[in-house]
N, C-alpha and C positions, 0 to 999 in steps of 0.2 A: 201206611194204616193197612192193620190186615183186618181184615171180615172172612164173612164163612160164605158160602150159597145161600147155603137154606137157614140159616140167623139169618136173618133181616134187621138190622138197627141196634148190631153191637160190632161197635169199631175199638182195635188194639194197637198203644205203637210203643214204642220205645224213645226219647223223647236224650236228645245229649244239648246242653246245653239250650233247652229249651228251643231247638227247632229237633225235625221227628229226621229218626235217622231211613236213612234209602235200605230201601228194601229189595232183596234181591231173592227170586223164586229156587226152589229145592233142586239143584239137577239132577238129583237121583233119585229119577222117576219109578226106579225099583226098587226102592229100598218097603224093606218088609217090614211095617207100624210095629209099634211093642205093644199099641193099644184094641182093643175090638170096639161092638156095638154093647157088650154086657157091660164093658166099664164107663159109657155113659146115660145120664137119663135124659129117655129119647123121648119127645112127643109124638117122633114117627118111628116106626122099626126099621122104615127102607131105604131114610134119609143116607144122604152120604157120614162118611164119618168125621163129626166136628170135630178134625184136628186138623191146626194146618201147623204147616212148618217153613220159617221165611228167615235167610240171613241178613245180617246188616255188619257192617265196621264198627270195631268197638276201636276208642280211640284214646292210647293208655294215659293215664292223667285225669280224662277228663269225669265226669259225677253224668249219671242218667242214672233217668225217674221210667215209671212204666206209666199213661196216661192209658183209659177209660174212657168210651165215650155211650150211653145209652143216649138214641133217639125214637120220638114217635113211635117209628116203625117196628119199633122190639114186641114180641109177642109175648107178653106174660102170661107165667104158669104157676100158678102161686101171689103172692103180696107184693115181692120186688125181685130182685135182685141182690146179690152177694163176692165177691172173687176171691182170691185168695195166690197170694206172690213168694214164685221159690225163687233162688239164683243163686246157681253151683250146686243144689241141692240142699241150701237150707232158709228154709220159713219161720215164721213164726204163728203165737195165734192171733193173730192178725183178719179178722174179717169186714169189708170194706166192702158197706150196701147202701145200696142205693132207696135214700128213703126220701127220696119224691114223694111228693103227693100227689101231681098232676102226673100222666105215662101220657100226656100230650105235647111236655116240654122238654126239653134234653139235660141230659145228667150228669156229667162228669166228675172226676175223681182222678186224681194222679200220689203213685205213689214214691216215693225216693229212701229211705231206708224200711229195716227190719229192727222189731223194739223187744232188748230185753227189758223181762223185768224182776229185779233182785231183792234181796232182803234189803241190799246194799248199797239198792239205791235203782234207778231206769236211764238204759242207753237206749240214746238210738245210731244204729249202723247203716252211715245211705252207703250209696249205692257207689262202685268205682272202680272203672279201667281200670288193667294195668297187665304188661307183661308176664310171659307164664316161662319162665327156662325153661328150656328140653332139649337133650345132651347125650351123651353115652353116660353112660352112670358105673361106674367100678364097683367092682367083689357087692354088688345090690344082691342081695339074695331073694329067692325066690320067693317068702312071705310075703318084704314088702316091696318089689315089684308085683303081687297081687292084689295089692293095697291099693300102689299105684292107680294097681287097672281100672277096681272099680269106685273109686274116688273121683278118677279120670272121665267118666262115665257122665260125671249131670256136671263137670265142670265145659264153661265158652255157654253156657245157655242159662235164657231169661223163662220162664213157666210161667203160664195165669189162666186160672182155673175158677169160671165161673156156676155158680151155683143160682137155681131157682128155691127161693125161697119163702116159707109158711110165715112166715112173721120174726119174730126176737126177740128176749126177755134180758133182762139187768138182771149181773152178779158180780160178786166180787170177783174182781184181780186176781193172776193166779199166777205162781210165781211160774215164769218162766224163760229162763236165759237160750239166747240164740248160738249153735255152736260153727260161729261166723271162721268162714276158713282166712287165718294168717300165716303167713311163714312160708309159702309154699314150697321152696328151694328147688335145688334143679328136680327136673322129671327126667324120667326114662325113657328112651325117644320106644321103647319096646310097651310101657303100659298106653299111650298113645295113638299102637298100632296102627303107624300110616298115616292119621286125620293130621290136618294140617289147624292139630289144636295151639295156637302159640298167645294167647290171649287170658284172665282169669277178672275176679272177680272180688278188689281189696274193700273191704268195709270202717271208712274213716267213723271211730263210734263218738258219738258225745253225749255229755250226760245229758239229761233229761226228765221234766218235772212227772208225775206217774199220772196218768188219768183220771179223772175223779169215780168217774163211771163207767163200767162196763157193757157192754150190749153184745150179743150174742147170737147172731143169725141161727134161726132154726131152720134144717134143710127139709126142701119140701120131699126130696127120697128119702125110704128107711136108710137104702145104703147111701148117702151119702155120697152119692157120681157126680160128678158137674155134667151137665149142659152141652160144652164145650169149654176146647183148651187150644189157646195160641204157644206157639214155642218158638222164642230167636235164639238162634244161633248164631253168636257172634265169633266173630274173630278179627287182627287185623289186615292192613289191607295187602302187606304181601301172602296172608294166611290166605283172602277171599283171591289173591290167582292162583296160590297152589293148588287150592283147591278145587279150581274152576268153574268157581262162583262167577267171578269179573274177568275178563281178558287180559295180557297183562298189555302194557302201556308202549307205545312204539315209540323210537328213540326220534325224538324231531325233530323234523326237516330247513334248511333253510329258509325255506317262506315259511315255514311252523313261526321261526324264532322272529322271520323280521313282522309278522303281524302283530304278534306280541310286545314288539319294541313302541314304545310311546312315538310321536312323530319327530320331538324335536330331536331324538333318537338316533330318527331313520335319517334327517335330515344331516345331521351333523356327521355321520356314515357317510354317506353321500360325498360333501364336501372335502372329506380324506381321501377318499377314492378319487374321486378328481383332478385333488391337487396333485397326485400320485401319479396317475399318467399325466400330468400336463408336464410333470418337470422331467418324467420319461422323457417324450414326443421333443421336449426344448436341450435333451443335454447331444452334443456331436460323443457320435460314432467313435471309438478310440481302437487304432487296430491295438490285437493282443500281442506280446510281444513272446517269444521265446521264452518256455520255462527256465530254461537251462542255461540263459542266456550265449548260445551257441550259435554262430552264424552256418548257415551251412549252404553248400555250392552243388552248380547242379552241371556234373561234368557230361559236355555232351561230342565225346571219342566216342569212338566204336569200341576201346576194351570195356569190358567186364568188371568192373571193382573186386565182383564176391568170386568171380571163375575162382575155382580150385587151382593151384598153382603146379600146372603138369609138364612133366620133361621132356625136352627135345625128344624128335624120333624118328625113320624113316620106312617107307614100305615099299617093295615089291611085290611084280605080283609073279611068279614061277611061271615055270611051262606047264604046268598039270594043270594050271589055271589061280594055286589058292595064293590067300595074302600071308608076304611074310615082313614083317617088322623088324628095324636092325639098330639093336639096343647098342651098336660095339660104341657108338659116338659118345655116352653119357661119362662122366666120369666116375 
């Protein structure tokens, strides 16, 4: 659940299979924001920048939705509020408005798709996480690399902008086709510039009936600026680790493995280990035979069997004291 300290009573979450995704703080505290106070419709000029960034885990193949809740603590400026959803840079003309007549009650709304309205029919593009193939791309032209770099700046992001509304008016549905991302293909490592971007949103498109009436919300701010912005950056679990969002999972120890085992499995392993130990203790020790099958004998004589074969010789001391060796008896 993402909230802003200076804006009470407004909560936004991303839900996967009906469960709120776990949120992680942005580790880059020195990240330079692209937005300024002039980009927002603020009641108090000096308040903190109403833009919050959280990281969540993307689970490829799973659908997700955006959940917004307004509680009685929210201070309205104007009649009510409405919000728009942008996923990977894709958006539609839908304004999701708080039509609650009572500000003392909770109001909740969930968005799980973008809507295309065409002359040939209407389609809902449901949100679904998918893997992104990032790697080396051979013979990539500079123009294509630039195009990939610009597109990937918006990928891996779910952005919710919330506005104050001065009211609403009825109008005819306008033709609007959502330019959804399809068939991403392989993206060059150079395009993501070292980021751990490894997931995108695929849109499961299904036919839908066109709503009969459209109500267009009127902006309280003449410049049509939001008063709050919630940004969710999503990565796979591996991507969150690579980007330093979550720590690496240590290898499980023997104690961890035993702790996670069912009691029956622990008892079974204990019985097997005890049986092996008993069998080992009951088996008599067997003298190890010489591997080569050769019987060795110990020679207790004084002769050294490894001594060199030295020929016999005679020695005598001469009158001058020098030692003389006589080899005349040798063959």
